[in-house]
C-alpha positions as a Python dict, from the first residue, in 0.01 Angstrom:
ca = {
    (1, 'M'): (0, 0, 0),
    (2, 'R'): (-21, -371, -9),
    (3, 'E'): (-250, -538, -282),
    (4, 'E'): (-483, -703, -19),
    (5, 'E'): (-539, -327, 93),
    (6, 'I'): (-598, -209, -236),
    (7, 'L'): (-856, -474, -279),
    (8, 'K'): (-1017, -395, 27),
    (9, 'K'): (-1045, -24, -47),
    (10, 'R'): (-1134, -80, -414),
    (11, 'R'): (-1431, -310, -304),
    (12, 'A'): (-1562, -33, -40),
    (13, 'L'): (-1529, 225, -283),
    (14, 'I'): (-1729, 40, -576),
    (15, 'E'): (-1994, -120, -341),
    (16, 'T'): (-2049, 207, -186),
    (17, 'L'): (-2092, 427, -523),
    (18, 'C'): (-2303, 128, -676),
    (19, 'F'): (-2568, 162, -394),
    (20, 'F'): (-2599, 554, -450),
    (21, 'D'): (-2602, 509, -826),
    (22, 'I'): (-2928, 301, -827),
    (23, 'F'): (-3082, 636, -707),
    (24, 'D'): (-2880, 824, -979),
    (25, 'F'): (-2715, 1028, -683),
    (26, 'A'): (-2375, 1144, -729),
    (27, 'L'): (-2186, 1171, -375),
    (28, 'T'): (-1983, 1476, -302),
    (29, 'R'): (-1634, 1378, -213),
    (30, 'E'): (-1696, 1484, 134),
    (31, 'E'): (-2006, 1265, 155),
    (32, 'F'): (-1823, 952, 28),
    (33, 'C'): (-1552, 1013, 299),
    (34, 'D'): (-1843, 1013, 526),
    (35, 'Y'): (-2049, 745, 406),
    (36, 'V'): (-1812, 478, 273),
    (37, 'L'): (-1867, 99, 363),
    (38, 'Y'): (-1598, -53, 656),
    (39, 'K'): (-1341, 191, 710),
    (40, 'K'): (-1325, 592, 705),
    (41, 'W'): (-1121, 769, 439),
    (42, 'T'): (-958, 1089, 393),
    (43, 'L'): (-998, 1337, 112),
    (44, 'P'): (-611, 1299, 25),
    (45, 'E'): (-658, 907, 49),
    (46, 'L'): (-946, 925, -164),
    (47, 'S'): (-772, 1148, -440),
    (48, 'S'): (-460, 940, -403),
    (49, 'F'): (-645, 611, -468),
    (50, 'N'): (-878, 703, -766),
    (51, 'N'): (-582, 838, -974),
    (52, 'H'): (-519, 488, -1078),
    (53, 'E'): (-888, 403, -1109),
    (54, 'K'): (-1017, 412, -1468),
    (55, 'F'): (-1384, 317, -1392),
    (56, 'L'): (-1400, 627, -1167),
    (57, 'I'): (-1468, 1024, -1238),
    (58, 'E'): (-1368, 1255, -972),
    (59, 'T'): (-1407, 1609, -1000),
    (60, 'H'): (-1327, 1854, -744),
    (61, 'S'): (-1674, 1812, -584),
    (62, 'H'): (-1793, 1501, -675),
    (63, 'I'): (-1721, 1138, -742),
    (64, 'Y'): (-1927, 897, -965),
    (65, 'L'): (-1884, 604, -1193),
    (66, 'R'): (-1779, 650, -1535),
    (67, 'G'): (-2030, 727, -1801),
    (68, 'R'): (-2279, 838, -1521),
    (69, 'S'): (-2213, 1248, -1506),
    (70, 'L'): (-2594, 1285, -1537),
    (71, 'T'): (-2599, 1182, -1183),
    (72, 'V'): (-2440, 1529, -1054),
    (73, 'K'): (-2717, 1707, -1232),
    (74, 'V'): (-2977, 1470, -1112),
    (75, 'R'): (-2853, 1500, -770),
    (76, 'K'): (-2850, 1873, -770),
    (77, 'T'): (-3234, 1862, -874),
    (78, 'K'): (-3304, 1627, -596),
    (79, 'E'): (-3115, 1803, -311),
    (80, 'H'): (-3326, 2131, -401),
    (81, 'R'): (-3616, 1954, -306),
    (82, 'A'): (-3492, 1761, -37),
    (83, 'R'): (-3400, 2072, 149),
    (84, 'K'): (-3722, 2201, 133),
    (85, 'L'): (-3866, 1907, 278),
    (86, 'I'): (-3618, 1893, 528),
    (87, 'S'): (-3667, 2234, 614),
    (88, 'K'): (-4043, 2204, 668),
    (89, 'A'): (-3976, 1875, 866),
    (90, 'K'): (-3769, 2063, 1116),
    (91, 'K'): (-4038, 2336, 1150),
    (92, 'Y'): (-4275, 2091, 1290),
    (93, 'V'): (-4090, 1823, 1454),
    (94, 'K'): (-3944, 2063, 1721),
    (95, 'Y'): (-4276, 2081, 1848),
    (96, 'M'): (-4319, 1702, 1886),
    (97, 'Q'): (-4087, 1736, 2175),
    (98, 'M'): (-4398, 1803, 2368),
    (99, 'L'): (-4591, 1500, 2252),
    (100, 'P'): (-4627, 1230, 2547),
    (101, 'F'): (-4393, 943, 2541),
    (102, 'I'): (-4209, 1025, 2175),
    (103, 'R'): (-3829, 999, 2237),
    (104, 'M'): (-3668, 1015, 1925),
    (105, 'V'): (-3787, 1155, 1585),
    (106, 'G'): (-3550, 1082, 1281),
    (107, 'L'): (-3539, 1156, 905),
    (108, 'C'): (-3514, 837, 716),
    (109, 'N'): (-3512, 666, 384),
    (110, 'S'): (-3395, 849, 70),
    (111, 'L'): (-3473, 1183, 250),
    (112, 'S'): (-3177, 1122, 473),
    (113, 'F'): (-2910, 1177, 218),
    (114, 'Y'): (-3083, 1462, 35),
    (115, 'D'): (-3276, 1266, -237),
    (116, 'A'): (-3633, 1360, -315),
    (117, 'E'): (-3843, 1294, -614),
    (118, 'K'): (-4120, 1513, -704),
    (119, 'G'): (-4445, 1448, -490),
    (120, 'S'): (-4206, 1291, -208),
    (121, 'D'): (-4327, 1274, 145),
    (122, 'I'): (-4130, 1298, 462),
    (123, 'D'): (-4043, 975, 612),
    (124, 'I'): (-3990, 1009, 972),
    (125, 'F'): (-3864, 709, 1209),
    (126, 'I'): (-4003, 717, 1585),
    (127, 'I'): (-3865, 566, 1914),
    (128, 'T'): (-4122, 575, 2197),
    (129, 'E'): (-4098, 505, 2539),
    (130, 'K'): (-4146, 133, 2663),
    (131, 'N'): (-4500, 4, 2709),
    (132, 'R'): (-4638, 315, 2534),
    (133, 'L'): (-4605, 272, 2151),
    (134, 'F'): (-4958, 314, 2083),
    (135, 'L'): (-5021, 602, 2326),
    (136, 'A'): (-4740, 771, 2144),
    (137, 'R'): (-4833, 685, 1783),
    (138, 'S'): (-5194, 813, 1864),
    (139, 'F'): (-5057, 1154, 1992),
    (140, 'A'): (-4811, 1155, 1665),
    (141, 'W'): (-5127, 1095, 1451),
    (142, 'F'): (-5330, 1335, 1605),
    (143, 'F'): (-5069, 1629, 1614),
    (144, 'T'): (-4986, 1560, 1221),
    (145, 'H'): (-5341, 1520, 1118),
    (146, 'F'): (-5467, 1835, 1332),
    (147, 'L'): (-5210, 2058, 1130),
    (148, 'G'): (-5271, 1916, 791),
    (149, 'I'): (-4933, 1759, 741),
    (150, 'R'): (-5013, 1388, 761),
    (151, 'R'): (-4983, 1172, 469),
    (152, 'H'): (-5303, 1007, 362),
    (153, 'G'): (-5524, 874, 80),
    (154, 'K'): (-5384, 1054, -226),
    (155, 'K'): (-5235, 1335, 10),
    (156, 'I'): (-4862, 1258, -7),
    (157, 'K'): (-4673, 1530, -141),
    (158, 'G'): (-4469, 1711, 145),
    (159, 'R'): (-4661, 1515, 406),
    (160, 'F'): (-4562, 1330, 707),
    (161, 'C'): (-4525, 960, 662),
    (162, 'L'): (-4579, 786, 1013),
    (163, 'S'): (-4493, 434, 887),
    (164, 'F'): (-4211, 302, 1126),
    (165, 'L'): (-4223, 309, 1525),
    (166, 'I'): (-4051, 137, 1777),
    (167, 'S'): (-4050, 145, 2154),
    (168, 'K'): (-3738, 166, 2366),
    (169, 'D'): (-3737, -210, 2453),
    (170, 'R'): (-3689, -300, 2094),
    (171, 'L'): (-3421, -91, 1998),
    (172, 'N'): (-3197, -365, 1786),
    (173, 'L'): (-3334, -399, 1462),
    (174, 'E'): (-3098, -686, 1325),
    (175, 'S'): (-3380, -931, 1311),
    (176, 'I'): (-3571, -731, 1031),
    (177, 'K'): (-3245, -721, 800),
    (178, 'Q'): (-3296, -937, 508),
    (179, 'N'): (-3000, -1126, 359),
    (180, 'N'): (-2729, -881, 181),
    (181, 'D'): (-2986, -595, 278),
    (182, 'I'): (-2787, -290, 152),
    (183, 'Y'): (-3076, -77, 177),
    (184, 'F'): (-3154, -122, 528),
    (185, 'I'): (-2785, -118, 616),
    (186, 'F'): (-2760, 245, 461),
    (187, 'W'): (-3098, 332, 572),
    (188, 'M'): (-2955, 265, 970),
    (189, 'R'): (-2625, 452, 866),
    (190, 'L'): (-2791, 763, 729),
    (191, 'M'): (-3095, 835, 934),
    (192, 'R'): (-3083, 1179, 1076),
    (193, 'P'): (-3214, 1284, 1425),
    (194, 'L'): (-3407, 1568, 1465),
    (195, 'I'): (-3473, 1530, 1838),
    (196, 'G'): (-3381, 1269, 2102),
    (197, 'K'): (-3000, 1288, 2080),
    (198, 'K'): (-2979, 1059, 2392),
    (199, 'T'): (-3222, 803, 2266),
    (200, 'Y'): (-3041, 797, 1929),
    (201, 'Q'): (-2719, 732, 2069),
    (202, 'E'): (-2875, 434, 2246),
    (203, 'F'): (-3031, 323, 1949),
    (204, 'I'): (-2661, 307, 1759),
    (205, 'K'): (-2506, 153, 2053),
    (206, 'E'): (-2771, -139, 2077),
    (207, 'N'): (-2732, -189, 1677),
    (208, 'D'): (-2358, -264, 1720),
    (209, 'W'): (-2381, -524, 1448),
    (210, 'L'): (-2369, -219, 1218),
    (211, 'K'): (-1998, -222, 1289),
    (212, 'E'): (-1957, -501, 1044),
    (213, 'Y'): (-2035, -277, 745),
    (214, 'F'): (-1923, 79, 920),
    (215, 'A'): (-1629, 2, 1135),
    (216, 'Y'): (-1604, 359, 1271),
    (217, 'D'): (-1833, 561, 1543),
    (218, 'I'): (-2171, 695, 1382),
    (219, 'N'): (-2271, 1000, 1511),
    (220, 'Q'): (-2537, 1214, 1328),
    (221, 'K'): (-2543, 1570, 1432),
    (222, 'L'): (-2602, 1766, 1111),
    (223, 'H'): (-2983, 1794, 1162),
    (224, 'L'): (-3026, 1771, 1525),
    (225, 'L'): (-3285, 2029, 1641),
    (226, 'P'): (-3193, 2214, 2006),
    (227, 'E'): (-3373, 2066, 2318),
    (228, 'S'): (-3642, 2318, 2421),
    (229, 'K'): (-3681, 2297, 2788),
    (230, 'F'): (-4025, 2468, 2783),
    (231, 'L'): (-4150, 2188, 2532),
    (232, 'L'): (-3998, 1901, 2735),
    (233, 'K'): (-4172, 2031, 3039),
    (234, 'L'): (-4502, 2037, 2873),
    (235, 'Q'): (-4431, 1674, 2773),
    (236, 'R'): (-4358, 1573, 3122),
    (237, 'I'): (-4656, 1743, 3242),
    (238, 'F'): (-4880, 1559, 2948),
    (239, 'E'): (-4759, 1220, 3042),
    (240, 'F'): (-4803, 1250, 3433),
    (241, 'P'): (-5178, 1119, 3411),
    (242, 'L'): (-5096, 880, 3164),
    (243, 'K'): (-4826, 709, 3368),
    (244, 'G'): (-4915, 394, 3620),
    (245, 'N'): (-5250, 202, 3594),
    (246, 'F'): (-5443, 470, 3413),
    (247, 'G'): (-5191, 495, 3146),
    (248, 'N'): (-5162, 112, 3101),
    (249, 'F'): (-5535, 70, 3072),
    (250, 'I'): (-5552, 338, 2758),
    (251, 'E'): (-5235, 178, 2638),
    (252, 'S'): (-5389, -171, 2632),
    (253, 'L'): (-5713, -49, 2451),
    (254, 'L'): (-5542, 133, 2186),
    (255, 'R'): (-5275, -165, 2110),
    (256, 'V'): (-5605, -426, 2087),
    (257, 'W'): (-5778, -193, 1850),
    (258, 'Q'): (-5493, -56, 1650),
    (259, 'M'): (-5327, -396, 1611),
    (260, 'N'): (-5660, -548, 1501),
    (261, 'R'): (-5735, -267, 1253),
    (262, 'S'): (-5351, -313, 1095),
    (263, 'K'): (-5361, -692, 1102),
    (264, 'K'): (-5681, -690, 885),
    (265, 'K'): (-5531, -465, 636),
    (266, 'K'): (-5212, -668, 647),
    (267, 'N'): (-5394, -985, 542),
    (268, 'C'): (-5541, -798, 233),
    (269, 'L'): (-5201, -741, 86),
    (270, 'T'): (-5040, -986, -151),
    (271, 'N'): (-4699, -894, -57),
    (272, 'N'): (-4683, -806, 346),
    (273, 'D'): (-4315, -860, 388),
    (274, 'G'): (-4278, -497, 502),
    (275, 'I'): (-4529, -510, 754),
    (276, 'V'): (-4466, -542, 1131),
    (277, 'V'): (-4753, -543, 1387),
    (278, 'S'): (-4624, -606, 1737),
    (279, 'R'): (-4645, -464, 2111),
    (280, 'T'): (-4299, -329, 2032),
    (281, 'M'): (-4275, -233, 1675),
    (282, 'L'): (-4522, -94, 1402),
    (283, 'K'): (-4376, -105, 1048),
    (284, 'F'): (-4606, -14, 763),
    (285, 'H'): (-4415, -74, 431),
    (286, 'N'): (-4666, -239, 201),
    (287, 'N'): (-4459, -231, -82),
    (288, 'D'): (-4102, -339, 36),
    (289, 'M'): (-3838, -242, -199),
    (290, 'R'): (-3551, -401, -20),
    (291, 'K'): (-3489, -695, -235),
    (292, 'K'): (-3526, -501, -559),
    (293, 'Y'): (-3261, -253, -434),
    (294, 'T'): (-3063, -547, -330),
    (295, 'A'): (-3069, -706, -656),
    (296, 'L'): (-3003, -382, -858),
    (297, 'W'): (-2709, -320, -634),
    (298, 'Q'): (-2551, -652, -684),
    (299, 'K'): (-2598, -627, -1063),
    (300, 'R'): (-2407, -321, -1054),
    (301, 'V'): (-2121, -458, -820),
    (302, 'N'): (-2078, -773, -1021),
    (303, 'Q'): (-1996, -559, -1315),
    (304, 'Y'): (-1641, -478, -1136),
    (305, 'T'): (-1569, -830, -1014),
    (306, 'D'): (-1254, -854, -1188),
    (307, 'Y'): (-1128, -550, -978),
    (308, 'F'): (-1160, -752, -655),
    (309, 'I'): (-939, -1035, -792),
    (310, 'P'): (-607, -1081, -620),
    (311, 'V'): (-305, -1087, -870),
    (312, 'H'): (18, -1301, -742),
    (313, 'S'): (243, -1313, -1070),
    (314, 'D'): (376, -1029, -1255),
    (315, 'F'): (238, -1186, -1538),
    (316, 'E'): (-92, -1171, -1395),
    (317, 'K'): (-45, -830, -1292),
    (318, 'S'): (32, -684, -1645),
    (319, 'I'): (-256, -884, -1797),
    (320, 'L'): (-511, -715, -1541),
    (321, 'Q'): (-305, -378, -1566),
    (322, 'R'): (-386, -382, -1923),
    (323, 'S'): (-731, -513, -1883),
    (324, 'H'): (-826, -256, -1659),
    (325, 'Q'): (-691, 27, -1848),
    (326, 'S'): (-871, -70, -2194),
    (327, 'H'): (-1186, -226, -2029),
    (328, 'I'): (-1464, -88, -1828),
    (329, 'P'): (-1729, -362, -1770),
    (330, 'S'): (-1973, -345, -2071),
    (331, 'E'): (-2283, -278, -1850),
    (332, 'A'): (-2081, -23, -1696),
    (333, 'R'): (-2054, 167, -2009),
    (334, 'F'): (-2357, 359, -1950),
    (335, 'Q'): (-2432, 583, -2230),
    (336, 'D'): (-2369, 934, -2069),
    (337, 'N'): (-2681, 1101, -1958),
    (338, 'V'): (-2891, 812, -1902),
    (339, 'D'): (-3117, 802, -1585),
    (340, 'T'): (-3107, 442, -1464),
    (341, 'K'): (-3422, 514, -1248),
    (342, 'N'): (-3620, 419, -1560),
    (343, 'E'): (-3460, 99, -1525),
    (344, 'E'): (-3758, -38, -1296),
    (345, 'H'): (-3906, 274, -1217),
    (346, 'L'): (-3837, 208, -856),
    (347, 'H'): (-3858, 534, -726),
    (348, 'H'): (-4172, 604, -872),
    (349, 'S'): (-4321, 246, -729),
    (350, 'Q'): (-4177, 353, -370),
    (351, 'K'): (-4347, 685, -405),
    (352, 'T'): (-4653, 578, -455),
    (353, 'Q'): (-4668, 279, -187),
    (354, 'T'): (-4969, 364, 73),
    (355, 'P'): (-4901, 252, 456),
    (356, 'V'): (-5171, 6, 578),
    (357, 'D'): (-5253, 184, 910),
}
């Protein structure tokens, strides 16, 4: 393998692992090959490459940064919680196929990669029909509230958070991506559609800017629920009276009321960077953590900068080789079994955020 290729693969490996390390979440070997930045890896490729990397640990099941073995144990606990939440999400979301003008519902945020803290809610991303965003949101609100599963007030644990909705004429989300927005990049990559396979495929196709970070086809099928012809027929029946001018009238009333209400609450926040209220997008994240995640990720990646430097002469190669064999970046020499989430309590601050809707 040429040195240039080695450096590219090493960068992809480090940048990917550093992102998940923020959440104290060790990836399985299969997950790493599936989630890795830039280009896909095979398991033999991974094992062959990692045999020469002194800053990594690869077991028969997991791969993580040296000194971070606790992330395997923490991951098991988080995954156990997440699987329960995902099971609950599937139980209710399958019935959302009958709700008017809802075209896709997907799991998002850390739950999409089996990461759940104590008291976590169920974050879902919704795509609606064009010009029916506020009608669809109202139906989703009533559905989850009637069943007692909507997050509100202090009722958070295990409840549905309806904090991000877009309409089909707003599928491209590149405009809300921040600079070096590693969290949003993986948020897009790891989203798990539950219903609305066709709309999800349109969504990924529209966001082709992702190929800059994942130069391979993204096709999530893991949690996709089977379509119910009966529920979809009910949806068409419910939608029929709300099409045309009458539906436009109800949509406009709901739009004016909901936008005015949301904008008033938005103006009360000291930091409203994560709030978007428009005719085609409703995004209620009043504690947007993306800049902090980016800073933590960049800090971790910078610890391994030496591993990205091209080497030209035999002398430089020997020096660098000795350095790599004896040197793990000082910040990377974490004491084993140290949980870095205490670093800034990011997970807890994210968990306590309250949507402005």
